[in-house]
Backbone as a ProteinNet text record, in pm:
[ID]
protein_1_A
[PRIMARY]
MAGGEFDLIRRHFTRPAPAGVLGVGDDCALLPAMGESTAVSADLLIEGRHFFSDVDPRALGHKALAVNLSDLAAMGAQPTAFVLGLALPRIDDAWLSAFAQGMYALADAHGCPLVGGDTTRSQAGLTIAVTIFGAVPPELALRRSGARPGDDIWVSGTLGDADLALRLLAGEPDVPVADRAAALAATRRALEWPEPRVGLGLALRGVASAAIDVSDGLLQDLGHILSASGCGARLCADDVPVSAAVSSLPPAWRHRCALGGGDAYELCFTAPAAARGRVAEAAARAGTAVTRIGTVQAGSGLCVVDGAGTPLPELPRAGFDHFA
[TERTIARY]
-343.3	-348	-282.4	-315.4	-170.9	-107.2	32.3	88.8	200.9	295.6	435	418.5	538.5	596.6	492.6	507.8	363.2	249.3	158.7	43.2	29.3	167.2	144.8	136.4	212.6	224.1	80.5	25.6	-75.2	-213.1	-222	-324	-266.6	-157.2	-147.9	-144.2	-35.6	30.5	32.7	-68.1	-91.6	-193.9	-220.2	-394.4	-376.5	-470.6	-430.5	-370.7	-301	-241	-292.1	-256.4	-334.4	-299.1	-373.6	-325.7	-204.3	-172.2	30	131.3	92.8	178.1	148	272.3	343.6	357.2	247	295.1	336.8	290.1	325.3	319.8	378.4	422.8	520.5	560.2	688	838.4	915.4	1067.7	1083.1	1029.5	1045.7	891.8	906.2	762.2	816.2	685.8	723.3	602	686.6	643.1	633	501	523.3	640.9	651.1	778.2	712	727.5	657.1	716.7	893.9	972.7	1034.8	1026.9	1051.2	1174	1196.2	1367	1264.7	1295	1253.1	1339.6	1262.8	1302	1295.6	1403	1411.8	1441.4	1368.9	1468.5	1415	1497.8	1478.7	1497.4	1439	1469.3	1440.9	1491	1486.5	1448	1339.1	1276.5	1317.8	1383.4	1395.4	1384.5	1297	1287.4	1359.4	1278.9	1402.7	1509.5	1527.1	1590.5	1470.9	1437.9	1340.3	1168.3	1136.1	977.4	998.1	925	879	752.7	820.6	797.7	594.5	556.9	408.7	361.2	410.3	302.3	234.1	125.7	-21.9	66.4	2.4	38.8	-4.9	-118.9	-153.1	-81.6	-50.7	51.6	198.9	224.5	385.7	370.1	253.4	233.2	207.7	126.6	160.5	282.6	358	458.6	588.3	643.1	657.8	656	585.8	539.9	590	522.6	486.3	688.2	733.8	898.2	989.3	893.4	953.6	910	794.6	699.2	737.3	790	819.8	967.6	1043.3	1199.7	1081	1004.3	951.2	972.3	836.3	823.1	917.7	1046.2	1167.2	1252.5	1178.7	1239.9	1137	1026	943.8	871.7	849.7	844.8	718.6	644.6	479.3	522.4	434.5	473.4	446.5	479.3	421.6	437.3	492.5	485.3	601.7	589.1	690.6	697.5	770.3	809.9	863.9	786.5	871.7	940	995.7	1080.3	1078.9	1027.6	999	1059.1	1153	1183.4	1126.4	1041.4	936.1	1021.2	983.4	1055.7	932.6	790.3	666	618.2	461.6	362	246.7	214.8	105.4	-2	-120.7	-184.7	-255.4	-300	-395.1	-312.2	-173.2	-54.6	-59.9	-13.4	-56.9	-138.4	-253.3	-349.9	-379.4	-338.9	-349.1	-220.5	-103.4	4.5	-69.8	-125.3	-135	-221.8	-316.7	-421.8	-376.9	-287.5	-247.7	-145.4	-76	28.9	-103.4	-150.4	-267.1	-324.6	-409.8	-476.8	-377.3	-261.9	-193.6	-112.2	-93.8	-104.4	-169.8	-289	-404.6	-430.3	-412.6	-416.4	-345.1	-206.9	-131.5	-97.4	-188.9	-163.6	-62.1	-5.9	105.7	111.3	116.4	112.6	207.8	166.7	257.3	302.2	417.4	436.7	530.8	570.7	638.6	727.1	832.3	912.9	912	981.5	1041.2	1001.4	1010.7	982.6	1048	1103.4	1147.1	1168.9	1186.8	1230.5	1359	1310.8	1421.7	1424.3	1531.9	1560.9	1591.5	1604.5	1638.1	1509.6	1444.6	1289.9	1258.8	1170	1068.7	1215.3	1210.8	1266.5	1207.7	1199	1076.1	1148.7	1187.4	1247.8	1199.9	1175.4	1071.5	1164.2	1097.9	1182.6	1130.1	1087.2	986.1	1025.6	972	936.6	845.4	915.6	855.6	883.8	790.5	836.6	842.8	946.1	979.8	1040.3	954	1077.9	1232.2	1329.6	1459.8	1480.5	1441.2	1461.1	1408	1270.2	1214.9	1227.6	1316.5	1341.9	1385	1361.3	1411.1	1513.3	1653.8	1737.9	1814.8	1899.4	1933.7	2073	2091.9	2214.5	2182.3	2083.3	2018.8	1970.6	2009.3	2048	2084.2	2067.7	2176.2	2164.7	2265.9	2257	2175.8	2073.4	1925.1	1841.5	1824.8	1743.9	1656.8	1527.8	1443.6	1459.4	1480.4	1454.7	1266.9	1266.4	1143	1095.6	987	997.1	865.9	753.8	648.1	613.8	477.9	392.8	466.2	443.8	501.2	623.2	745	882.7	881.8	915.3	960.4	847.1	722.9	635.2	695.5	743.8	742.5	906.2	951	1091.7	1018	950.2	903.6	871.6	718.9	651	755.8	889.8	979.8	1035.9	1070.8	1176.3	1065.9	935.2	842.8	794.1	791	760.3	877.4	1028.1	1142.1	1148.4	1047.9	1081.6	1192.7	1224.2	1352.9	1310.3	1359.2	1308.2	1267	1371.4	1393.1	1336.8	1224	1172.5	1079	1066.6	993.9	829.2	810.2	642.2	551.8	411.4	395.6	290.9	231.9	183.6	194.2	287	332.7	242.1	159.2	46	-72.5	-87.8	-99.9	-59.9	87.6	189	226.3	185.9	210.5	126.9	-28.1	-153.6	-152.9	-97.1	-87	29.6	101.8	244.2	223.7	173.3	204.2	190.3	52.9	24.5	118.8	226.4	296.8	442.4	464.4	571.2	528.1	381.3	346.3	304.4	197.3	98.7	162.3	340.5	356.6	245.7	244.7	219.6	301.1	336.6	477	417.6	455.1	383.4	439.3	354.5	377.4	280.7	207.5	155.3	218.7	303.2	336.6	474.6	568.4	661.2	644.9	518	460.6	428.1	419.2	353	450.8	530.5	670.9	832.8	764	854.3	844.8	979.2	963.1	989.3	975.9	906.6	1049.8	1074.1	1179.8	1308.9	1406.7	1563.3	1639.4	1599.6	1651	1527.1	1534.1	1468	1516	1500.1	1520	1387.3	1364.2	1290.1	1320.2	1273.5	1321.3	1299.8	1380.4	1369.2	1473.7	1588.6	1696.7	1733.8	1680.4	1632.6	1707.5	1613.2	1591.9	1782.8	1841	1988.5	2072.9	2047.4	2137.7	2070	1970.7	1908.7	1944.8	1891	1886.7	2030.6	2175.9	2317.1	2342.9	2284.3	2308.8	2309	2165.3	2179.9	2256.4	2265.6	2397.3	2527	2553.9	2710.2	2695.4	2574.5	2560.5	2559.9	2506.7	2502.6	2570.3	2721.5	2808.3	2826	2684.5	2649	2659	2616.7	2587.5	2432.2	2433.3	2258.3	2295.4	2161.6	2151.7	1953	1938.2	1795.8	1755.8	1633.3	1603.5	1521.6	1560.2	1467.8	1392	1361.3	1188.5	1079.5	1149.7	1064.4	995.4	1095.1	1062.3	911.5	814.5	690.3	644.8	583.9	628.7	504.7	428.3	289.7	265.5	125.3	115.7	198.2	239.3	261.2	466.1	505.5	660.3	663.3	586.4	592.1	574.2	519	506.3	643.8	748.8	862.4	949.4	1040.1	1127.2	1210.7	1265.8	1318.2	1445.1	1555	1609.2	1577	1496.4	1419.2	1321.4	1240.8	1187.6	1285.5	1408.7	1483.6	1553	1545.3	1604.2	1544.9	1398.5	1299.5	1283	1234.9	1244	1370.1	1523.3	1613	1707.6	1676.8	1757.4	1674.7	1509.8	1443.9	1422.2	1431	1398	1266.9	1247.6	1089.8	1003.7	1052.3	879.2	891.1	931.8	907	827.3	854.9	824.6	898.3	880.8	998.3	1050.7	1169.1	1259.7	1300	1252	1286.3	1356.2	1427.6	1497.1	1426.6	1374	1319.5	1394	1378.6	1427.6	1281.6	1379.7	1288.2	1183.6	1249.9	1099.1	1008.4	1047.9	914.9	820.8	810.2	694.2	591.9	543.9	382.7	402.4	460.5	468.7	457.5	551.7	562.5	438.1	324.3	232.8	167.2	121.9	32.9	63.6	196.4	200.7	166.6	183.9	86.5	34.4	-70.2	-210.9	-299.7	-226.1	-246.8	-219.6	-187.6	-120.9	-192.1	-235.4	-290.2	-173.3	-82.2	-20.3	74.4	89	115.9	253.2	334.6	478.8	515.6	649.2	676.6	829.4	863.3	993.7	1059.4	1193.2	1251.2	1395.7	1469.3	1626.5	1634.8	1769.1	1796	1956.5	1958.9	2082	2185.5	2287.7	2393.8	2548.1	2618.9	2739.3	2818	2917	3031.6	2977.6	2990.8	2948	2938.8	2897.2	2824.4	2707.7	2623.9	2485.3	2460.9	2462.7	2440	2304.3	2222.3	2085.4	2072	1974.9	1988.5	1813.7	1792.8	1646.7	1624.9	1476.6	1413.5	1444.7	1533.9	1597.9	1711	1770.7	1870.2	2047.5	1976.2	2171	2165.6	2247.9	2322.8	2328.1	2202.4	2213	2319.2	2323.9	2464.3	2472.6	2381	2430.5	2338	2403	2249.8	2266.1	2134.2	2122	2164.1	2212.1	2267.8	2203.5	2323.3	2245.1	2184.8	2097.6	1997.7	2050	2007.6	1975	2112.8	2169.1	2268.5	2272.5	2239.8	2240.1	2305.7	2442.9	2553.5	2599.8	2603.9	2617.3	2570.5
3026.8	3185.2	3249.8	3373.1	3444.7	3495.7	3505.7	3576.5	3475.7	3536.5	3486	3407.8	3393.3	3355.9	3348.8	3492.7	3569.4	3492.9	3507.4	3471.8	3296.5	3247.7	3114.3	3090.6	3131.2	3106.1	3127.2	3271.3	3322.2	3201.2	3135.3	3026.5	2919.7	2872.8	2688.1	2692.8	2773.9	2732.7	2883.4	2940.8	3016.9	2975	2945	2899.8	2997.3	3022.8	3101.8	2951.7	3050.7	2968.1	2942.3	2885.4	2860	2954	2955.4	3065.1	3057.3	3171.2	3185.2	3126.9	3118.4	3076.3	3261.6	3242.1	3329.2	3261.7	3257.7	3206.6	3218.3	3196.9	3261.6	3402.8	3467.9	3608	3687.9	3647.1	3731.1	3635	3711	3656	3497	3500.9	3411.3	3364.4	3213.5	3187.4	3155	3225	3227.3	3086.7	3046.1	2944.6	2945.9	2916	2932.1	2836.5	2902.1	2823.6	2748.7	2599.8	2504.2	2413.4	2505.4	2437.5	2259.3	2222.2	2109.5	2171.6	1999	2041	2060.8	2100.4	2130.8	2056.2	1930.4	1873	1922.8	1934.2	1958.1	1855.2	1834.3	1730.6	1825.4	1773.7	1833.4	1732.1	1748	1614.5	1703.4	1645.8	1626.8	1561.4	1585.2	1479.1	1560.9	1498	1528.2	1465.3	1501.3	1415.5	1338.3	1222.9	1120.4	1058.9	1109.6	1004.2	978.7	1063.8	980.3	959.3	1051.3	989.2	1009.7	941.5	975.3	1097.1	1132.1	1197.6	1243.2	1115.4	1086	1054.4	1072.4	1031.9	1135.3	1081	1147.6	1309.3	1378.9	1534.4	1519.7	1444.4	1457.8	1361.4	1222.2	1109.3	1212.1	1272.8	1328.9	1426.7	1495.7	1635.2	1584.9	1453.6	1329.6	1278.1	1222.7	1165.6	1269.6	1379.2	1480.5	1529.8	1561.6	1570.3	1466.1	1326.6	1195.9	1160.3	1197.8	1154.3	1210.2	1344.3	1430.8	1394.4	1374.7	1300.8	1225.3	1093	967.5	984.1	1118.4	1132.7	1167.1	1248.4	1310.4	1185	1093	970.9	895.3	880.1	793.2	871.2	989.1	1077	1067.4	1028.8	1065	1220.7	1252.8	1416.2	1440.9	1576.3	1593.1	1669.5	1660.2	1769.3	1924.6	1995.4	2141.3	2241.7	2233.8	2306.5	2268.8	2269.6	2297.3	2371.7	2368.1	2500.2	2436.4	2429.6	2392.9	2511.4	2432.2	2498.5	2413.4	2481	2422	2487.7	2397.7	2445.8	2390.2	2521.5	2450.1	2490.4	2408.6	2377.3	2509.1	2509.4	2604.2	2567.3	2723.8	2699	2648.1	2516.4	2441.3	2417.3	2534.7	2547.7	2453.8	2340.7	2232.3	2116.2	2123.1	1951.9	2071.8	2199.3	2254	2243.4	2260.1	2223.8	2100	2002.6	1908.5	1844.1	1844.5	1846.4	1912.2	2045.5	2081.6	2024.3	1947.5	1865.4	1754.2	1662.9	1573.7	1600.1	1740.3	1767.7	1794.5	1890.5	1977.3	1872.1	1757.8	1626.4	1543.1	1538.3	1514.6	1603	1740.1	1789.7	1828.1	1813.4	1855.8	1744.7	1609.2	1474.6	1499.8	1537.2	1534.5	1635	1747.4	1912.2	2006.1	1944.9	2043.5	2150.5	2281	2383.7	2368.1	2402.8	2510.1	2625	2667.6	2815.5	2919.3	2889.1	2939.5	2869.5	2895.5	2861.5	2948.9	2854.6	2953.6	2880.7	2945.5	2887.4	2945.8	2864.5	2954.2	2853.1	2919.3	2839.7	2758	2668.1	2512.1	2489.3	2479.2	2418.6	2253.5	2241.3	2125.3	2024	2041	1905	2000.3	1939.9	1944.4	1903.1	2013.4	1954	1959.3	1924.6	1944.2	1964	2042.8	2101.3	2082.7	1998.5	2015.7	2021.4	2129	2098	2120	2043	1971.1	2032.4	2037.6	2103.5	2029.3	1948.9	1890.8	1904.3	1903.9	1941.4	1772.1	1762.7	1636.9	1681.1	1638.5	1670.6	1600.2	1672.2	1622.3	1477.3	1446.8	1318.7	1198.2	1226.1	1134.1	1122.8	1183.5	1213.7	1035.8	993.5	859.2	903.2	811.1	846.5	682.9	718.9	576.1	552.8	603.6	500	500.3	419.1	396.9	214.6	166.4	26	-39.3	-114.5	-218.3	-384.9	-444.5	-546.7	-663.2	-729.2	-792.2	-693.9	-597.6	-544.6	-610.1	-603.1	-688.7	-572.3	-604	-549.9	-580.9	-436.3	-448	-391.7	-405.9	-319.8	-318.1	-201.6	-210.9	-220.6	-230.6	-247.7	-372.2	-389.5	-453.5	-368.5	-436.1	-432.1	-498.9	-421.7	-434.9	-417.5	-349.9	-320	-242.6	-110.1	-0.3	-52.3	-109.9	-153.7	-276.1	-386	-445.2	-347.8	-194.1	-131.2	-47.3	-43.1	69.8	-15.7	-153.6	-240.4	-247.9	-286.1	-314.4	-156.5	-46.8	99.7	105.8	93.1	84.8	19.5	-135.4	-198.5	-337.9	-325.9	-401.4	-568.7	-608.4	-742.8	-867.4	-855.5	-1011.7	-1051.4	-916.2	-941.7	-1061.8	-1178	-1265.1	-1290.8	-1226.1	-1227.4	-1227.1	-1397.2	-1350.7	-1300.2	-1229	-1129.8	-952.1	-907.7	-764.8	-662.8	-674.4	-569.4	-566.8	-709.6	-776.7	-705.2	-749.4	-738.2	-562.9	-480.5	-352.6	-278.9	-326.8	-271.7	-322.4	-450.9	-460.6	-388.4	-346.7	-274.5	-155	-69.5	26.4	147.9	200.5	269.1	241.8	154.6	173.3	296.4	261.8	316.7	499.9	503.8	638.6	761	632.6	697.5	633.1	657	606.7	680.9	608.8	614.6	650.5	750.8	819.1	722.9	673	633.7	721.6	846.5	922.6	912.8	862.5	770.5	686.2	598.2	492.9	530.5	640.5	754.6	793	844.1	882.7	847.2	717.6	608.7	553	511.1	442.4	567.9	665.6	758.3	719	666.5	580.7	428	404.3	250	201.3	254	241.7	275.9	165.3	275.4	299.1	288.1	353	324.7	383.4	411.8	498.7	445.3	501.5	449.4	590	544.4	421.9	341.7	245.8	304.3	450.8	491.1	477.5	393.5	320.2	203.2	133.1	-16.4	-60.1	-177	-225.3	-239.7	-350.7	-353.1	-243	-151.8	-6.4	89.9	55.1	175.2	124.8	-42.8	-85.2	-64.4	-88.2	-48.8	36.8	201.7	314.3	305	192.2	207.8	133.6	43.5	-76.7	34.4	130.1	159.4	306.6	374.7	460.5	427	272.6	236.6	140.4	133	73.4	-98.5	-170.4	-291.1	-365.6	-516.5	-625.9	-591.2	-758.9	-755.5	-903	-982	-1110.8	-1104.9	-1108.7	-1071.8	-1192.9	-1255	-1349.6	-1266.4	-1308.9	-1293.5	-1325.5	-1421.9	-1493.8	-1469.5	-1396	-1296.2	-1134	-1094.1	-945.4	-998.2	-904.3	-884.3	-843.6	-882.4	-910	-916.4	-836	-850.1	-1002.3	-1030.6	-1133.5	-1104.1	-1006.1	-984.2	-1017	-938.9	-1001.9	-1147.6	-1174.6	-1354.9	-1405.3	-1398.9	-1481.3	-1508	-1368.9	-1371.9	-1499.4	-1562.4	-1655.1	-1602.3	-1653.5	-1619.4	-1499.3	-1519.2	-1427.7	-1280.9	-1287.7	-1202.7	-1112.8	-1246	-1129	-1085.2	-1121.7	-1077.7	-947	-951.7	-782.6	-698.7	-759.4	-617.8	-593.9	-719.9	-659.9	-631.7	-688.5	-655.6	-467.9	-526.6	-394.2	-319.7	-290.6	-217.9	-94.4	17.8	167.4	212.4	308.4	391.3	353.9	235.8	175.3	266.1	348	480.3	384.8	301.6	226.8	248.1	215.8	238.9	120.5	101.1	-6.3	85.9	-44	36.3	-73.5	-23.3	-161.9	-127.2	-228.4	-214.3	-335.7	-320.6	-392.5	-515.3	-644.7	-764.7	-767.1	-725.6	-664.6	-592.6	-516.1	-410.3	-444.9	-585.8	-616	-617.1	-618.5	-584.8	-438.8	-373.5	-173	-163.6	-214.2	-224.7	-268.3	-335.1	-432	-277.3	-252.4	-164.3	8.7	26.7	120.2	124.8	-8.8	-76.7	-9	-54.7	-75.3	44.1	114	299.5	346.4	337.8	370.1	285.8	177	116.7	98.4	63.2	22.6	-148.1	-222.2	-336.9	-365.9	-485.3	-446.5	-587	-613.5	-753.1	-742.1	-830.9	-864.3	-969.2	-912.3	-972.1	-1021.1	-970.1	-1013.2	-980.3	-961.1	-930.4	-809	-723.9	-668.1	-772.6	-780.6	-821.7	-729.8	-788	-712.7	-767	-639.7	-663.7	-583.4	-650.7	-580.5	-649.2	-569.5	-659	-690.5	-745	-803.8	-932.7	-1015.9	-1176.7	-1203	-1228.5	-1227.9	-1408.1	-1435.8	-1545.3	-1644.6	-1741.2	-1791.7	-1801.8	-1908	-1957.2	-2048.7	-2149.3	-2234.1	-2207.8	-2069.6	-2013	-1987.8	-2071.3	-2066.7	-1914.6	-1870.2	-1758.9	-1799.3	-1623.4	-1640.4	-1639.3	-1718.9	-1719	-1591.8	-1521.8	-1361.3	-1285.8	-1180.6	-1042	-967	-892.8	-825.5	-710.8	-595.4	-493	-401.2	-318.5	-276.2	-114	-156.8	-44.6	61	233.4	339.2	421.9	464.7	502	662.6	789.5	885.2	893.1	859.2	856.7	748.6	639.7	511.7	510.6
-2413	-2283.6	-2290.4	-2338.1	-2329	-2177.2	-2185.4	-2020.1	-2070.4	-1962	-1905.7	-1817.5	-1706.9	-1603.2	-1483.8	-1473.2	-1332.3	-1388.7	-1480.4	-1501.8	-1483.3	-1497.4	-1532	-1353.8	-1287.3	-1145.9	-1122.1	-1128.9	-1080.8	-1088.1	-1229	-1261.1	-1183.4	-1196.1	-1158.4	-1046.4	-950.4	-839.7	-746.5	-747	-618.9	-569.9	-496.6	-345.8	-221.2	-148.2	-9.4	64.3	148.1	251	343.5	467.1	558.4	699.5	763.7	862.6	956.3	937	1018.5	905.7	795	660.8	592.4	510.9	372.4	293.7	221	95.3	-4.9	-145	-306.5	-282.4	-352.8	-383.5	-336.7	-228.8	-145.6	-185.9	-160	-190.6	-96.6	19.4	90.8	176.9	189.8	260.2	405	498.6	635.6	677	731.2	785.5	1000.8	1022.2	1186.6	1258.4	1336.8	1441.8	1572.4	1575.3	1618.8	1733	1786.8	1841.1	1830.4	1688.1	1624	1540.3	1515.1	1400.1	1294.5	1180.6	1064.9	986.6	901.4	841.9	686.1	624.2	488.7	331.6	253.7	186.1	9.5	-71.9	-206.3	-350.6	-441.7	-531.8	-664.3	-754.8	-920	-972.7	-1068.6	-1180.4	-1320.1	-1418.9	-1556.8	-1612.7	-1743.9	-1830.8	-1912.5	-1948.1	-2025.1	-1889.1	-1766.3	-1675	-1586.1	-1505.1	-1432.9	-1474.2	-1577.2	-1638.4	-1766.5	-1893.3	-1984.2	-2037.7	-2161.6	-2167	-2205.2	-2247.5	-2223.9	-2116.8	-1987.7	-1927.9	-1857.5	-1784.9	-1780.3	-1646.2	-1719	-1615.8	-1441.4	-1448.7	-1323.1	-1230.7	-1275.9	-1243.8	-1195.5	-1297.8	-1274.1	-1137.8	-1151.3	-1012.3	-912.6	-906.1	-775.1	-736.8	-835.5	-806.6	-773.9	-819.1	-779.9	-634.4	-587.1	-422.2	-379.4	-461.3	-336.6	-331.8	-406.9	-323	-272.4	-239.2	-152.9	-14.3	-11.6	97.2	198.8	44.4	72	203.5	176.9	233	390.5	419.9	540.7	637.3	541	630.5	674.7	623	671	776.2	794.3	922.4	1021.7	985	1109.6	1083.6	1003.8	962.6	961.5	1062.2	996	861.1	746.3	648.2	668.3	666.8	683.5	564.8	414.7	357	201.6	102.7	-38.2	-107	-170.5	-247.5	-404.7	-515.4	-671	-772.2	-832.9	-941.4	-1107.4	-1168.5	-1314.8	-1454.3	-1511.1	-1620	-1703.2	-1800.8	-1913.3	-2019.7	-2143.6	-2257.2	-2302.5	-2305.1	-2353.3	-2232.2	-2233.1	-2202.9	-2191.5	-2194.5	-2190.3	-2113.3	-2134.4	-2000.2	-1922.5	-2036.5	-1986.3	-1972.2	-1995.5	-1894.7	-1781	-1745.6	-1621.8	-1501.6	-1633.1	-1506	-1410.2	-1511.6	-1484.9	-1417.1	-1412.5	-1333.1	-1190.9	-1202	-1068	-1001.6	-1061.2	-987.5	-933.3	-979.9	-956.5	-812	-809.2	-700.6	-570	-600.7	-527.9	-478	-479.7	-454.3	-322.3	-363.9	-234.5	-166.5	-185.1	-87	18.8	-57.8	30.9	91	60	186	264.4	265.7	384.8	407.8	389.5	499.3	422.6	337.2	289	210.8	196.9	152.7	39	-92.5	-153.3	-162.6	-117.8	-39.7	-124.4	-262.7	-306.6	-441.8	-494.6	-566.9	-701.2	-846.9	-957.3	-1078	-1163.1	-1304.4	-1415.7	-1529.7	-1603.9	-1721.4	-1871.1	-1942.6	-1958.4	-2054.1	-2076.1	-2181.7	-2265.1	-2427.1	-2411.9	-2289.3	-2241.6	-2192	-2198.7	-2154.2	-2032.7	-1966.4	-1831.2	-1722.1	-1615.3	-1495.2	-1423.8	-1307.2	-1195.8	-1044.4	-996.8	-883.3	-722.4	-641.7	-528.6	-389	-315.3	-137.4	-83.3	12.7	86.5	200.9	308.2	477	533.5	686	775.2	920.9	1010.4	1164.6	1222.8	1301.7	1439.2	1561.3	1658.3	1755.7	1746.5	1723.4	1729	1796	1928.3	1983.8	1922.6	1844.7	1784.6	1638.2	1558.9	1422.9	1407.7	1307.4	1278.8	1194.6	1221.6	1167.2	1054.4	1002	978.4	1031.7	1120	1196.3	1374.7	1363	1513.9	1513.6	1418.3	1394.9	1465.1	1575.5	1664.2	1629.7	1628.1	1652.8	1746.1	1671.6	1706.7	1661.7	1631	1537.9	1428.4	1399.5	1266.1	1207.4	1109.1	917.1	863.2	852.8	771.5	697.1	571.9	508.9	497.3	442.5	422.3	278.9	289.3	143.1	99.3	-83.4	-122.4	-216.6	-290.9	-379.3	-491.2	-620.1	-733	-865.2	-797.1	-906.5	-961.8	-908	-959.8	-1083.2	-1064.5	-1133.8	-1283.6	-1264.8	-1362.7	-1466.2	-1397.8	-1510.6	-1579.9	-1503.6	-1585.8	-1706.9	-1685.3	-1756.1	-1857.5	-1860.7	-1964.3	-2039.4	-1960.6	-2068	-2120.8	-2065.3	-2188.3	-2272	-2322.7	-2393.5	-2363.3	-2286.8	-2236.6	-2309.6	-2396.4	-2461.9	-2368	-2303.4	-2198.4	-2088.5	-2050	-1941.4	-1933.6	-1848.6	-1880.5	-1811.8	-1893.8	-1889	-2028.7	-1986.4	-2112.5	-2159.8	-2038.9	-2129	-2075.4	-2152.3	-2107.4	-2112.3	-2144.9	-2150.7	-1986.6	-1957.3	-1820.8	-1736.1	-1757.5	-1638.5	-1633.6	-1717.9	-1688.2	-1642.9	-1667.5	-1650.7	-1473.3	-1440.9	-1313.3	-1191.1	-1291.5	-1215.5	-1237.6	-1321.5	-1372.8	-1265	-1188.2	-1075.8	-993.8	-933.9	-818.2	-920.1	-1029.9	-1095.2	-1102.1	-1105	-1110.2	-1022.3	-954.3	-871.2	-734.5	-678.3	-560.6	-441.1	-333.1	-232	-84.3	-74	32.7	201.9	248.7	402.1	515.7	467.6	584.4	705.9	714.1	844.8	934.2	830.8	895.8	950.5	925	954.8	1099.4	1078.6	1208	1311.9	1306.1	1425.5	1421.1	1376.2	1401	1470.2	1492.7	1601.6	1738.2	1784.7	1933.9	1965.6	1814.9	1791.3	1714.9	1599.6	1501.9	1512.7	1523.4	1568.8	1456.7	1312.8	1157.9	1062.3	996.1	867.1	770.5	652.2	528.6	418	303.4	195.8	91.9	20.4	-109.5	-234.7	-224.9	-355.6	-455.4	-387.4	-503.4	-462	-455	-422.6	-294.6	-246	-98.9	-94.3	-141	-121.8	-91.4	-164.9	-180.7	-26.4	-35.9	59.4	188.5	220.8	339.3	400.5	291.6	326.2	373.8	327.5	357.7	584.7	582	717.8	771.4	716.1	765	782	702.5	714.1	802.8	806.4	901.8	1036.2	1062.6	1204	1240.8	1145.8	1180.2	1228	1160.2	1096.9	1008.1	1004.7	927	940.8	830.2	832.5	816	764.1	711.5	679.7	539.5	491.9	417.6	400.3	387.9	224.3	90	-11.7	-56.4	31.2	16.6	71.5	214.9	270.2	243.4	114	93	48.5	81.2	20	-156.5	-207.2	-359.5	-395.7	-521	-532.8	-634.8	-713.1	-748.8	-882.4	-981.4	-1103.7	-1067	-976.5	-918.3	-874.1	-793.6	-750.3	-875.6	-978	-1113.1	-1196.1	-1179.4	-1241.2	-1172.5	-1280.6	-1248.9	-1122.8	-1019	-851.3	-909.3	-1032.9	-1040.7	-1108	-1159.8	-1186.8	-1085.8	-1019.6	-851.3	-772.1	-747.4	-672	-752.4	-828.6	-942.2	-884.9	-903.7	-918.4	-788.1	-647.3	-546.1	-478.6	-492.6	-453	-460.7	-608	-676.6	-750.8	-721.7	-804.2	-774.7	-773	-714.7	-722.8	-702	-720.3	-616.6	-548.7	-486.9	-362.5	-287	-190.4	-80.2	-66	89.7	165.4	314.9	368.5	464.2	433.3	532.1	631.7	757.6	888.3	985.3	1050.3	1205.8	1341.6	1388.6	1525.5	1658	1761	1845.4	1845.2	1850.9	1853.7	1971.5	2058.7	2159.9	2132.7	2007.4	1980.5	1864.3	1812.8	1707.1	1737.3	1856.7	1914.8	1891	1917.8	1883.1	1753.8	1627.9	1528.8	1446.8	1493.7	1472	1452.5	1597.3	1660.8	1532.2	1527	1438.4	1283.9	1228.5	1121.9	1120	1211.7	1201	1236.8	1285.3	1287.9	1176.6	1133.5	957.6	856	916.9	768.3	680.6	644.5	566.7	659.6	590.2	586.7	600.8	709.5	691.6	742.7	709	679.8	738.9	837	858.2	759.6	724.7	618.5	662.6	784.7	842.8	964.2	1005.7	1124.3	1103.2	1189	1146.2	1270.3	1236.5	1305.9	1347.8	1447.1	1440.3	1361.6	1288.9	1192.6	1086.3	955.9	779.7	772.2	627.8	523.5	540.4	418.9	371.8	339.3	416.2	365.4	360.6	201.5	193.5	95.1	157.3	188.7	111.3	8.5	49.9	125.7	99.2	186.7	291.2	233	264.4	369.5	338.9	409.3	356.6	225.2	153.9	88.3	61.2	11.6	-104.5	-192.7	-286.2	-414.2	-493.5	-593.4	-636.1	-697	-727.4	-706	-665.4	-581.9	-729.1	-727.6	-825.4	-826.2	-916	-924	-817.8	-741.7	-650	-632.6	-653.3	-682.7	-800.3	-831.7	-899	-836.3	-955.4	-934.6	-1072	-1011.2	-1092.4	-1177.8	-1170.7	-1293	-1306.9	-1330.5	-1326.6	-1502.8
[MASK]
++++++++++++++++++++++++++++++++++++++++++++++++++++++++++++++++++++++++++++++++++++++++++++++++++++++++++++++++++++++++++++++++++++++++++++++++++++++++++++++++++++++++++++++++++++++++++++++++++++++++++++++++++++++++++++++++++++++++++++++++++++++++++++++++++++++++++++++++++++++++++++++++++++++++++++++++++++++++++++++++++++

């Protein structure tokens, strides 16, 4: 189909904006003031670094927005809108249509309209940039700095599937699974179609003392909470929830995927021990399972033990680093 940048935007990324919102078409979007703090987050997804070139475009559209919604979830923020930047090697109408469908389905599910952005030609592969906006009363915002000694440490969902899927897709030869195709079929959706825990983040307002999304690995992301809060922690590796696919791995590999693997987009949060009932109620309202995996302690550092209380002899590499 003929047309350049503006036709591309008109065909794939222009929709009627909700009442009170000025969306795509002007120099800036206009969002209604709500007497709350505006939560803002941005993420880049780069071909060959964050996704494979043959990924389903619907899945990629979904994930590009999901990783940003996950940041809002970790703050207890209600999504309000997002903007999209695309650096494209070429205009492929069918691919863009599928990408937009995946993105819009998730945006509609969370009431988060696309209100602007930019496109350009790229000679270096596809790059996707999303900036998302949310709203949260400042006194209820979940931050990384609120954990206190004696707080429980919790995590939502299960961890490790996305890391296992990534290793299998990358063709790592030493992954200890008997049937690679079956293991990939069981874990691939976690990597390509993550579900941001927005409902849980909202339900944890006034309950959790600190929170973060597990994007770069549990040990690394929990470490950010501990550093910001000036605390240490004791974590039981065998209490970390995993799927059947990850559970079937040898212990060292299970810990590598569940403790060190990124791309999970679950919430890790802390809450006072006295709030366990309220945490359970919040999880039930959000329809999301949560598991208690450790305790915040005075001091510094993170002690990771097995189910018998024995420190793990070797911890997995502590998460993902874009410049490692």
